[in-house]
KOLVEX-377480 format. One line per field, with one value per atom (N, C-alpha, C): residue number from 0; residue in three letters; z, y, x; atom name. Coordinates in steps of 0.1 Angstrom, whole numbers, plus 2048, in hexadecimal, padded with zeros to 3 digits. Layout:
N
num = [NUM, ...]
residu = [ALA, ...]
z = [Z, ...]
y = [Y, ...]
x = [X, ...]
atome = [CA, ...]
***
This chain:
130
num = [0, 0, 0, 1, 1, 1, 2, 2, 2, 3, 3, 3, 4, 4, 4, 5, 5, 5, 6, 6, 6, 7, 7, 7, 8, 8, 8, 9, 9, 9, 10, 10, 10, 11, 11, 11, 12, 12, 12, 13, 13, 13, 14, 14, 14, 15, 15, 15, 16, 16, 16, 17, 17, 17, 18, 18, 18, 19, 19, 19, 20, 20, 20, 21, 21, 21, 22, 22, 22, 23, 23, 23, 24, 24, 24, 25, 25, 25, 26, 26, 26, 27, 27, 27, 28, 28, 28, 29, 29, 29, 30, 30, 30, 31, 31, 31, 32, 32, 32, 33, 33, 33, 34, 34, 34, 35, 35, 35, 36, 36, 36, 37, 37, 37, 38, 38, 38, 39, 39, 39, 40, 40, 40, 41, 41, 41, 42, 42, 42, 43, 43, 43, 44, 44, 44, 45, 45, 45, 46, 46, 46, 47, 47, 47, 48, 48, 48, 49, 49, 49, 50, 50, 50, 51, 51, 51, 52, 52, 52, 53, 53, 53, 54, 54, 54, 55, 55, 55, 56, 56, 56, 57, 57, 57, 58, 58, 58, 59, 59, 59, 60, 60, 60, 61, 61, 61, 62, 62, 62, 63, 63, 63, 64, 64, 64, 65, 65, 65, 66, 66, 66, 67, 67, 67, 68, 68, 68, 69, 69, 69, 70, 70, 70, 71, 71, 71, 72, 72, 72, 73, 73, 73, 74, 74, 74, 75, 75, 75, 76, 76, 76, 77, 77, 77, 78, 78, 78, 79, 79, 79, 80, 80, 80, 81, 81, 81, 82, 82, 82, 83, 83, 83, 84, 84, 84, 85, 85, 85, 86, 86, 86, 87, 87, 87, 88, 88, 88, 89, 89, 89, 90, 90, 90, 91, 91, 91, 92, 92, 92, 93, 93, 93, 94, 94, 94, 95, 95, 95, 96, 96, 96, 97, 97, 97, 98, 98, 98, 99, 99, 99, 100, 100, 100, 101, 101, 101, 102, 102, 102, 103, 103, 103, 104, 104, 104, 105, 105, 105, 106, 106, 106, 107, 107, 107, 108, 108, 108, 109, 109, 109, 110, 110, 110, 111, 111, 111, 112, 112, 112, 113, 113, 113, 114, 114, 114, 115, 115, 115, 116, 116, 116, 117, 117, 117, 118, 118, 118, 119, 119, 119, 120, 120, 120, 121, 121, 121, 122, 122, 122, 123, 123, 123, 124, 124, 124, 125, 125, 125, 126, 126, 126, 127, 127, 127, 128, 128, 128, 129, 129, 129]
residu = [MET, MET, MET, GLU, GLU, GLU, GLU, GLU, GLU, VAL, VAL, VAL, PHE, PHE, PHE, ARG, ARG, ARG, PHE, PHE, PHE, LEU, LEU, LEU, LYS, LYS, LYS, ALA, ALA, ALA, CYS, CYS, CYS, GLY, GLY, GLY, THR, THR, THR, TYR, TYR, TYR, TYR, TYR, TYR, LEU, LEU, LEU, ALA, ALA, ALA, THR, THR, THR, SER, SER, SER, ASP, ASP, ASP, GLY, GLY, GLY, GLY, GLY, GLY, TRP, TRP, TRP, PRO, PRO, PRO, ARG, ARG, ARG, VAL, VAL, VAL, ARG, ARG, ARG, PRO, PRO, PRO, PHE, PHE, PHE, GLY, GLY, GLY, THR, THR, THR, VAL, VAL, VAL, ASP, ASP, ASP, LEU, LEU, LEU, TYR, TYR, TYR, ASP, ASP, ASP, GLY, GLY, GLY, ARG, ARG, ARG, LEU, LEU, LEU, THR, THR, THR, ILE, ILE, ILE, GLN, GLN, GLN, THR, THR, THR, GLY, GLY, GLY, ARG, ARG, ARG, LYS, LYS, LYS, LYS, LYS, LYS, GLU, GLU, GLU, VAL, VAL, VAL, ALA, ALA, ALA, ARG, ARG, ARG, GLN, GLN, GLN, MET, MET, MET, LEU, LEU, LEU, ALA, ALA, ALA, ASP, ASP, ASP, PRO, PRO, PRO, ARG, ARG, ARG, VAL, VAL, VAL, GLU, GLU, GLU, ILE, ILE, ILE, CYS, CYS, CYS, ALA, ALA, ALA, PHE, PHE, PHE, ASP, ASP, ASP, GLY, GLY, GLY, LYS, LYS, LYS, ARG, ARG, ARG, TRP, TRP, TRP, LEU, LEU, LEU, ARG, ARG, ARG, LEU, LEU, LEU, ALA, ALA, ALA, ALA, ALA, ALA, ARG, ARG, ARG, ALA, ALA, ALA, VAL, VAL, VAL, GLU, GLU, GLU, VAL, VAL, VAL, PRO, PRO, PRO, ASP, ASP, ASP, LEU, LEU, LEU, ALA, ALA, ALA, ALA, ALA, ALA, GLN, GLN, GLN, GLN, GLN, GLN, GLN, GLN, GLN, MET, MET, MET, LEU, LEU, LEU, ASN, ASN, ASN, ALA, ALA, ALA, TYR, TYR, TYR, PRO, PRO, PRO, GLU, GLU, GLU, LEU, LEU, LEU, GLN, GLN, GLN, GLY, GLY, GLY, LEU, LEU, LEU, TYR, TYR, TYR, ALA, ALA, ALA, ALA, ALA, ALA, GLY, GLY, GLY, ASP, ASP, ASP, GLY, GLY, GLY, ASN, ASN, ASN, THR, THR, THR, MET, MET, MET, ILE, ILE, ILE, PHE, PHE, PHE, ALA, ALA, ALA, LEU, LEU, LEU, THR, THR, THR, GLY, GLY, GLY, ALA, ALA, ALA, THR, THR, THR, ALA, ALA, ALA, VAL, VAL, VAL, PHE, PHE, PHE, SER, SER, SER, ALA, ALA, ALA, PHE, PHE, PHE, GLY, GLY, GLY, GLU, GLU, GLU, PRO, PRO, PRO, ASP, ASP, ASP, ARG, ARG, ARG, THR, THR, THR, VAL, VAL, VAL, THR, THR, THR, PHE, PHE, PHE]
z = [6FA, 6FA, 6F0, 6F0, 6E7, 6D8, 6D5, 6C7, 6C4, 6CD, 6CA, 6C8, 6D1, 6D0, 6C2, 6BE, 6B1, 6A5, 6A6, 69C, 69B, 6A6, 6A6, 6A1, 6A6, 6A2, 692, 68D, 67F, 677, 67C, 675, 674, 67F, 67F, 684, 67E, 682, 686, 691, 695, 699, 69C, 69F, 6AD, 6B5, 6C3, 6C5, 6CA, 6CD, 6DC, 6E0, 6ED, 6ED, 6F9, 6FB, 700, 6FA, 6FF, 701, 70D, 710, 709, 708, 702, 6F3, 6ED, 6DE, 6DC, 6D2, 6CF, 6C8, 6CB, 6C5, 6C0, 6B4, 6AE, 6A8, 6AA, 6A4, 6A1, 698, 695, 6A0, 6A3, 6AD, 6A7, 6AD, 6A8, 6B3, 6BF, 6CA, 6D1, 6D2, 6DA, 6DF, 6EC, 6F2, 6FC, 701, 70C, 718, 723, 72F, 73B, 743, 74F, 74E, 743, 740, 73B, 736, 732, 724, 71C, 70F, 712, 70D, 710, 703, 704, 6FA, 700, 6F7, 6FC, 6F6, 6FE, 6F8, 701, 6FE, 706, 70F, 71B, 725, 721, 718, 713, 709, 704, 6F9, 6FE, 6F6, 6FA, 6FC, 6F5, 6F6, 704, 70A, 717, 721, 720, 729, 728, 71B, 719, 720, 71F, 725, 734, 739, 748, 74D, 745, 749, 748, 73D, 73A, 734, 73B, 737, 72C, 729, 71F, 711, 70B, 6FD, 6F4, 6E7, 6DD, 6D3, 6CE, 6C4, 6B8, 6AC, 6A0, 697, 691, 688, 67D, 672, 666, 65F, 65C, 655, 646, 641, 633, 630, 63A, 639, 645, 651, 65E, 665, 66E, 676, 685, 68D, 69C, 6A2, 6AB, 6B3, 6C1, 6C9, 6D7, 6E0, 6E9, 6F3, 701, 707, 714, 71C, 728, 730, 730, 72E, 72D, 73B, 742, 74F, 74F, 754, 754, 75B, 755, 75B, 75D, 76A, 76D, 76D, 76B, 76C, 761, 766, 75C, 753, 759, 750, 745, 747, 73C, 731, 735, 72C, 724, 72B, 724, 71A, 71E, 716, 709, 70A, 6FE, 6F5, 6FB, 6F3, 6EC, 6F3, 6EC, 6E1, 6E2, 6D7, 6CB, 6CE, 6C4, 6C5, 6C0, 6C2, 6BA, 6B0, 6A9, 6B3, 6BE, 6C7, 6D1, 6D2, 6DC, 6DA, 6CE, 6CC, 6D2, 6D5, 6DA, 6E9, 6ED, 6FA, 701, 70E, 716, 723, 727, 734, 73F, 747, 752, 74E, 742, 73E, 743, 749, 74D, 742, 736, 72B, 726, 726, 721, 72A, 724, 72C, 725, 72E, 729, 72F, 727, 72C, 729, 733, 731, 72D, 724, 720, 728, 731, 73B, 738, 73D, 73B, 72C, 724, 715, 70F, 706, 6FD, 6EF, 6E8, 6DA, 6D1, 6C6, 6BC, 6AF, 6AA, 69D, 693, 688, 67E, 670, 667, 659, 651, 645, 63D, 63A, 63C, 639, 644, 64F, 65A, 667, 670, 67D, 685, 68D, 696, 6A1, 6A6, 6B0, 6BB, 6C8, 6D3, 6DC, 6E1, 6EC, 6F6, 703, 70D, 716, 71C, 725, 72E]
y = [4FA, 4F0, 4E5, 4E0, 4D5, 4D9, 4E6, 4EB, 4EB, 4EF, 4EF, 4E1, 4D8, 4CA, 4C4, 4C7, 4C1, 4C7, 4D4, 4DB, 4D4, 4D3, 4CD, 4BF, 4B7, 4A9, 4A9, 4B1, 4B1, 4B5, 4BE, 4C2, 4B7, 4AF, 4A4, 4A8, 4B2, 4B7, 4C6, 4C9, 4D7, 4DA, 4E6, 4EA, 4F0, 4EB, 4EE, 4F6, 502, 50B, 50B, 509, 50A, 514, 516, 51F, 517, 51A, 513, 51E, 522, 52C, 539, 53C, 549, 548, 53D, 53B, 532, 536, 52E, 521, 516, 509, 504, 501, 4FD, 4EF, 4E6, 4D9, 4D4, 4CB, 4C5, 4BB, 4BB, 4B3, 4AD, 4A2, 49D, 497, 496, 490, 49B, 498, 4A1, 499, 49C, 494, 49D, 498, 49F, 495, 499, 491, 499, 494, 49A, 4A9, 4AB, 4B9, 4C2, 4BD, 4C5, 4C1, 4CA, 4C7, 4C2, 4B7, 4B1, 4AE, 4AE, 4A9, 4A0, 498, 48E, 490, 48C, 48B, 482, 480, 478, 480, 47B, 482, 484, 47B, 47C, 487, 48D, 497, 4A5, 4AD, 4BB, 4C2, 4C0, 4C7, 4C5, 4B9, 4B7, 4BF, 4BF, 4C7, 4D6, 4DA, 4E8, 4EC, 4E4, 4E7, 4E6, 4DD, 4DD, 4E9, 4EE, 4FA, 507, 508, 513, 50F, 50E, 508, 510, 51C, 524, 51E, 51A, 515, 51C, 51A, 51E, 513, 511, 507, 50F, 50B, 510, 505, 506, 4FB, 502, 4FB, 501, 4F5, 4F7, 4ED, 4EF, 4F9, 4FC, 508, 50C, 518, 521, 51B, 522, 51E, 526, 522, 526, 51F, 520, 523, 52D, 530, 52F, 526, 524, 526, 52F, 532, 52C, 525, 51E, 51B, 515, 510, 501, 4FA, 4EB, 4E6, 4DF, 4DA, 4CB, 4C4, 4B6, 4B0, 4A5, 49D, 48F, 48C, 47F, 473, 474, 469, 45E, 452, 447, 445, 448, 447, 451, 45D, 467, 461, 45B, 455, 44A, 441, 436, 43B, 445, 44A, 450, 458, 45D, 452, 448, 43E, 435, 434, 42E, 436, 443, 44C, 44C, 448, 448, 43B, 430, 423, 422, 42A, 42A, 42D, 434, 438, 42D, 422, 418, 410, 410, 40A, 412, 41F, 428, 42C, 42C, 430, 426, 426, 41E, 425, 424, 42B, 426, 42F, 42C, 428, 42A, 426, 430, 43B, 445, 44F, 44D, 456, 45D, 456, 45C, 468, 473, 47F, 485, 489, 490, 49E, 4A8, 4B6, 4BB, 4C1, 4C8, 4D7, 4DC, 4EA, 4F2, 4FA, 502, 511, 518, 527, 52B, 523, 525, 530, 536, 540, 53B, 537, 532, 53C, 540, 549, 542, 541, 53C, 547, 545, 550, 54A, 553, 54F, 55C, 55C, 568, 56D, 57A, 581, 57F, 579, 577, 57D, 581, 586, 57A, 57D, 573, 570, 563, 55F, 559, 55D, 559, 551, 546, 53E, 53B, 53B, 538, 52C, 525, 51A, 517]
x = [D33, D3D, D3B, D2E, D2B, D2D, D2A, D2B, D3A, D43, D51, D56, D51, D55, D51, D45, D40, D48, D4C, D53, D61, D68, D75, D75, D6B, D6A, D68, D5F, D5D, D69, D71, D7D, D87, D88, D91, D9F, DA5, DB2, DB0, DB6, DB6, DC5, DC8, DD5, DD6, DDF, DE0, DED, DEB, DF7, DFA, E07, E0B, E17, E1C, E28, E34, E3F, E4C, E56, E58, E62, E5F, E52, E4D, E4C, E4F, E4D, E41, E39, E2D, E32, E2A, E2C, E1F, E1D, E10, E12, E08, E09, DFB, DF9, DEC, DE8, DDC, DD6, DC9, DC4, DB8, DAE, DB3, DAB, DA2, D96, D8D, D81, D7D, D72, D6C, D60, D59, D5A, D5F, D60, D5D, D54, D50, D4C, D45, D40, D4B, D56, D62, D66, D6B, D71, D80, D83, D91, D98, DA6, DAF, DB8, DC0, DC9, DD7, DE1, DEF, DF7, E03, E0C, E15, E16, E1F, E2D, E32, E40, E42, E37, E38, E3B, E41, E44, E37, E2D, E20, E1B, E1C, E17, E1F, E2C, E35, E32, E2F, E2C, E1E, E14, E07, E08, E10, E12, E19, E23, E2B, E23, E1B, E13, E06, DFB, DEF, DE7, DEB, DE4, DE6, DDB, DDC, DD2, DD4, DCB, DC9, DBD, DBA, DB4, DB8, DB2, DAE, DA2, D9D, D95, D95, D8E, D87, D7A, D72, D70, D77, D76, D6D, D65, D5D, D5E, D5E, D5F, D6C, D70, D7B, D78, D80, D7E, D8B, D8C, D97, D92, D99, D95, DA1, DA0, DAA, DA5, DAE, DAA, DB7, DB4, DBE, DBD, DC8, DC8, DCC, DC2, DC4, DC4, DCE, DCF, DC3, DBD, DB3, DB9, DBC, DC3, DBA, DAD, DA4, DA7, DA9, DAA, D9E, D92, D86, D87, D8D, D8E, D97, DA2, DAC, DA5, D9E, D98, D8D, D85, D7B, D81, D8C, D92, D97, D9E, DA3, D98, D8D, D81, D7C, D7D, D78, D82, D8F, D9A, DA1, D9B, DA1, DAF, DB1, DBE, DCA, DC7, DD1, DD5, DCC, DCE, DDB, DE1, DEE, DFA, DF7, E01, DFF, DF2, DEF, DE5, DE6, DDC, DD9, DCD, DC9, DD1, DD7, DDF, DEE, DF2, DFF, E0A, E06, E10, E13, E0F, E12, E06, DFA, DEE, DEA, DE8, DE3, DD7, DCE, DC2, DC2, DBF, DBE, DB0, DAA, D9E, DA1, D99, D9A, D90, D96, D8D, D8F, D85, D85, D86, D7F, D80, D78, D7E, D77, D79, D6E, D6F, D68, D6F, D6A, D68, D5C, D59, D59, D5F, D61, D5E, D5A, D59, D59, D5E, D5F, D51, D4F, D43, D38, D3C, D33, D39, D31, D37, D3C, D46, D4B, D40, D41, D38, D40, D3F, D47, D3F, D45, D3F, D49, D45, D4E, D49, D53, D4F, D5B]
atome = [N, CA, C, N, CA, C, N, CA, C, N, CA, C, N, CA, C, N, CA, C, N, CA, C, N, CA, C, N, CA, C, N, CA, C, N, CA, C, N, CA, C, N, CA, C, N, CA, C, N, CA, C, N, CA, C, N, CA, C, N, CA, C, N, CA, C, N, CA, C, N, CA, C, N, CA, C, N, CA, C, N, CA, C, N, CA, C, N, CA, C, N, CA, C, N, CA, C, N, CA, C, N, CA, C, N, CA, C, N, CA, C, N, CA, C, N, CA, C, N, CA, C, N, CA, C, N, CA, C, N, CA, C, N, CA, C, N, CA, C, N, CA, C, N, CA, C, N, CA, C, N, CA, C, N, CA, C, N, CA, C, N, CA, C, N, CA, C, N, CA, C, N, CA, C, N, CA, C, N, CA, C, N, CA, C, N, CA, C, N, CA, C, N, CA, C, N, CA, C, N, CA, C, N, CA, C, N, CA, C, N, CA, C, N, CA, C, N, CA, C, N, CA, C, N, CA, C, N, CA, C, N, CA, C, N, CA, C, N, CA, C, N, CA, C, N, CA, C, N, CA, C, N, CA, C, N, CA, C, N, CA, C, N, CA, C, N, CA, C, N, CA, C, N, CA, C, N, CA, C, N, CA, C, N, CA, C, N, CA, C, N, CA, C, N, CA, C, N, CA, C, N, CA, C, N, CA, C, N, CA, C, N, CA, C, N, CA, C, N, CA, C, N, CA, C, N, CA, C, N, CA, C, N, CA, C, N, CA, C, N, CA, C, N, CA, C, N, CA, C, N, CA, C, N, CA, C, N, CA, C, N, CA, C, N, CA, C, N, CA, C, N, CA, C, N, CA, C, N, CA, C, N, CA, C, N, CA, C, N, CA, C, N, CA, C, N, CA, C, N, CA, C, N, CA, C, N, CA, C, N, CA, C, N, CA, C, N, CA, C, N, CA, C, N, CA, C, N, CA, C, N, CA, C, N, CA, C, N, CA, C, N, CA, C, N, CA, C, N, CA, C, N, CA, C]
***
């Protein structure tokens, strides 16, 4: 899990796919943290992506660092802890103008039951689970 966290953090931007009525929806994301032994991401409750993850928690993330890429399939489970919200906002101070812990909009999701596949051209895939 720590390796996946470091990879996503180093990439800066990754792409999160959700499902909306059976149709895939993909968008760029940038928040990632470790909280209470889990890999977490953040979004706003008012956003479609939050509604999509609450309705169907199956998600996939894809990231590329210029040489290797990562595909991570998991279930996104809401973490209601205010401490998780504050920790994420401390890690991303640029979001503090848009979000605040306990504001009713800030949402943290833990990625559970995850399978992450690291790939690179000319190299065998490597899979980690957590």
